[in-house]
Every structure is written in C-alpha cells, then in structure tokens.
C-alpha positions in Angstrom: -73.1 33.8 10.1 -70.7 31.1 10.5 -68.2 33.4 8.6 -68.8 36.0 11.1 -68.1 33.5 13.8 -64.3 32.1 12.1 -63.5 35.9 11.8 -64.2 36.5 15.9 -61.7 38.0 17.4 -59.3 38.4 14.4 -57.8 41.9 13.8 -58.3 43.6 10.8 -54.6 44.0 10.3 -54.5 40.6 10.3 -56.3 40.2 7.4 -54.4 42.0 5.2 -52.3 40.0 2.2 -48.7 39.9 3.4 -46.7 41.7 0.7 -44.6 39.8 -1.8 -40.8 39.5 -0.9 -39.2 41.3 -4.0 -36.5 39.4 -5.4 -33.4 41.3 -5.3 -32.3 43.5 -8.0 -29.2 44.3 -7.8 -25.9 42.3 -8.1 -24.9 43.7 -4.5 -28.4 42.2 -3.9 -28.3 38.9 -5.4 -25.0 38.3 -3.9 -26.4 38.4 -0.4 -29.3 36.6 -0.6 -27.2 33.7 -2.5 -24.7 33.6 0.3 -27.5 33.9 3.5 -29.2 30.5 1.9 -26.1 29.0 0.5 -23.2 29.7 2.3 -23.1 26.2 4.3 -23.1 24.8 0.8 -20.7 26.9 -0.6 -18.0 26.5 1.9 -19.0 22.2 2.3 -18.4 22.0 -1.7 -15.1 23.9 -1.3 -14.0 21.8 1.6 -14.9 18.8 -0.8 -12.9 20.5 -4.0 -10.0 21.1 -1.8 -9.9 17.1 -0.5 -10.2 15.6 -4.0 -7.7 17.8 -5.2 -5.1 16.7 -2.5 -5.7 13.1 -3.3 -5.9 13.5 -7.3 -2.6 15.5 -6.9 -1.0 12.7 -4.6 -2.1 10.2 -7.5 -0.5 12.2 -10.2 2.5 12.9 -8.4 3.1 9.4 -6.6 6.6 8.1 -7.0 6.9 4.1 -6.9 9.7 2.6 -5.8 12.0 0.6 -7.5 11.6 -2.4 -6.0 8.3 -3.6 -3.8 8.5 -6.5 -1.7 6.8 -8.4 0.5 7.9 -10.1 4.1 6.1 -12.0 5.9 6.9 -12.6 9.6 5.4 -13.8 13.1 5.7 -10.2 14.8 5.7 -6.6 13.2 9.0 -5.3 12.7 9.4 -1.8 13.9 9.5 1.0 11.7 12.8 1.8 12.4 14.7 -1.8 11.6 12.1 -1.6 8.5 13.5 1.6 7.1 17.2 0.6 7.9 16.6 -2.6 5.7 14.9 -0.6 3.0 18.2 1.4 3.0 20.3 -1.7 3.2 19.0 -2.7 0.3 18.7 0.6 -1.7 22.9 0.6 -1.5 23.3 -2.3 -3.5 20.1 -1.4 -6.2 20.1 0.5 -9.1 17.8 3.4 -10.0 15.2 1.5 -12.4 12.7 4.3 -13.2 15.5 7.1 -13.5 14.1 9.3 -10.8 17.7 9.6 -9.7 17.3 7.6 -6.4 17.1 4.1 -5.7 13.7 3.4 -3.5 12.6 0.2 -1.8 9.5 -0.5 -0.1 8.8 -3.5 2.0 5.5 -4.8 2.7 5.5 -6.5 6.3 2.5 -9.0 7.1 2.8 -10.0 10.3 0.9 -13.0 11.6 1.0 -12.8 15.1 -2.6 -13.5 16.6 -4.3 -16.0 14.9 -8.0 -15.3 14.8 -7.9 -11.6 15.2 -9.2 -9.4 12.3 -5.4 -8.1 11.9 -4.4 -11.1 11.5 -7.0 -11.9 8.5 -6.5 -8.7 6.6 -2.3 -9.6 6.6 -2.9 -12.9 5.3 -5.3 -11.8 2.5 -2.9 -9.1 1.8 0.1 -12.1 1.0 -2.9 -14.1 -0.6 -3.6 -10.9 -3.1 -0.1 -10.3 -3.9 0.5 -13.4 -4.8 -2.4 -13.7 -6.6 -2.0 -10.6 -8.6 1.9 -11.0 -9.2 2.5 -8.0 -9.1 5.4 -8.6 -6.3 8.3 -10.7 -7.3 10.4 -10.6 -4.2 9.5 -12.3 -1.1 11.2 -12.6 2.2 9.8 -15.0 4.8 10.4 -16.2 8.2 10.6 -20.0 7.6 7.3 -21.4 8.8 5.4 -19.3 7.4 7.5 -20.3 3.7 6.7 -23.9 4.6 2.7 -22.6 5.4 2.0 -20.4 2.3 4.5 -22.0 0.0 6.3 -25.4 0.0 3.0 -27.0 1.5 0.6 -25.2 -0.3 1.7 -23.6 -4.1 4.0 -26.0 -4.7 2.2 -29.1 -4.5 -0.7 -28.0 -6.2 0.7 -28.4 -9.6 2.8 -31.6 -10.4 6.8 -30.0 -11.3 5.6 -26.3 -10.3 8.0 -24.5 -8.4 7.0 -20.8 -6.9 10.7 -19.2 -6.9 13.1 -19.1 -9.5 16.7 -20.5 -9.0 19.5 -18.4 -7.9 21.6 -17.8 -10.6 24.7 -17.2 -7.9 26.4 -18.7 -4.9 26.3 -17.7 -1.0 26.6 -19.0 2.0 23.1 -19.9 3.3 21.3 -20.7 0.0 18.7 -23.7 0.7 15.5 -25.2 -0.7 17.5 -26.6 -3.8 19.2 -23.2 -4.6 15.5 -21.0 -4.7 16.4 -19.4 -1.4 18.7 -17.2 0.3 18.6 -17.2 4.2 20.1 -14.0 5.2 21.3 -15.4 9.0 24.8 -14.8 9.4 25.5 -12.5 6.9 27.1 -9.1 7.3 23.5 -7.4 6.7 21.9 -9.3 9.3 24.7 -8.7 12.0 24.3 -5.2 11.6 23.2 -3.7 15.0 20.5 -1.3 13.7 18.6 -4.6 12.4 18.3 -6.6 15.5 14.7 -7.0 15.7 14.2 -8.1 12.2 14.2 -12.0 12.6 17.3 -13.6 12.1 16.5 -16.1 9.7 14.7 -15.1 6.7 14.5 -16.6 3.7 14.9 -14.1 0.6 13.7 -15.9 -2.8 12.4 -14.4 -6.1 9.0 -15.8 -7.7 9.5 -17.7 -10.8 8.1 -16.3 -14.0 5.3 -18.7 -14.6 1.8 -18.6 -14.4 0.2 -15.8 -13.0 3.5 -14.1 -13.5 4.2 -14.8 -17.3 4.5 -11.3 -17.9 6.6 -10.6 -15.2 9.9 -11.5 -16.6 11.9 -8.2 -16.4 10.8 -7.9 -13.0 11.9 -11.0 -11.8 14.9 -10.5 -13.5 15.6 -6.9 -11.7 14.9 -9.2 -8.2 17.3 -11.5 -8.9 19.7 -9.0 -10.1 18.7 -7.0 -6.6 19.1 -10.5 -4.4 22.1 -11.2 -5.8 24.2 -7.8 -4.8 22.1 -8.1 -1.3 23.5 -11.6 -0.9 26.7 -11.3 -2.1 27.9 -7.1 -0.5 28.5 -6.4 -4.3 26.6 -3.1 -5.9 24.8 -3.5 -9.0 26.8 -2.1 -11.9 25.1 0.9 -13.7 
C-alpha cells in the first residue's frame, strides 16, 4: 500500500530507466565531446602558455646595459632629459659587452614626498642597491649624499670611505677628491638637460666591503666618469 501511495500520480513512462549515455566511439565524436566540456580550459591554458613564453623570451633575449647608474634626487627627472643624460654618457663610454653599442641605464630614485609609499619604495631601492653592490656608479643631489652616505655609511666603520678617490683632475671635484660636481660643466649646461638638477655629485663606489668582488666594474665606472668629466671619450 505504501509503495502504491508513493507512486500515486507518477506516469509509467517516468519509471523507465534513462538510457546510459554512450561514450563517443569515433575520433570526431571524441573531439567534439572534449571540445564541448573543456574548450574554456583549453583557451585559458593556451593564453597562460603564451604569456609565459613571452616572459621567458624577454628574459633570454634581455640585453643588459654596459653601465648601470643610480641617481638620487628630490624631484623625479622627466623621461626625456633622463634619456638625454644617458645618451651623453654613452657618447664617451665604450661597448663593454661587445654587442656593437654603448648602453647606459640610469635608475632615478626620487624622494619627493616623505611619508608616502612612493618615498619608501625609492628609499628601499637605494638601500638595496647599496647592499647588493650591483651598482658602482652613483649620482646624488648633495643633500641626499649627506643623508645616505656621508652621515651614515662612512661613519659606521672607522676609516671606511664609500667612494673611491677619483684618478683624474677636473673642475668640480669635491669631498677630498672622491666626488665630481657637474655644476657648470659643458654637459650640465646643455639645454636638453635643463630639468636635471644643476648640482649633482658623481661618485664611484670603493671596491671594499660587500663590493670587494666588483673591482672590474669599479674600474669601468671610474673610466666612464673620467671621460664624462673631462669630455674625452674612452679609447677603445
């Protein structure tokens, strides 16, 4: 009786078991079944593979510059004058990696608004480049040289000097012969560089401490700075 009550109102055809779905047997049927269920997975995987491929290609084919420089300023230097300064340095540099061109890259770390995220990001970038010792040529607005180097780094170790003595004579050499101030130099007076600070200290890091294995890079940067300060291109 209970079974009859449970089945009350149910049509006989509703009690017929549904036919089992047969798996496709032909290659075309299998492909259509796969495409129906997994086409979005396919496109997503393909997109990811393309992105990863592009990233890998960029890493493999990346051409590092001959000279890497960190420049610390209060205000950000516009892209155009920054590129012009790179080009002025390239004119007197040499092709270190042998790829047929001289390339200079300047990382401008500007400290415009203390207390902002941008300020802390650039401050950390400066400190990380100092700690890593992967850059040997630094350019500073004088006040930031005082803050980051003269009053901090050089005072932490007795007798230690962050910058190497400059092996050349030129107008504008300061700080006991370790820095060159480009103010008033022919390069600084170029109209294209008008928005670059007039007073900048150029210095090459000493090959001591964490930079002890960067002697070759130090010498290359000293060579470039001498050429830039004196206006005489490095002899190949």
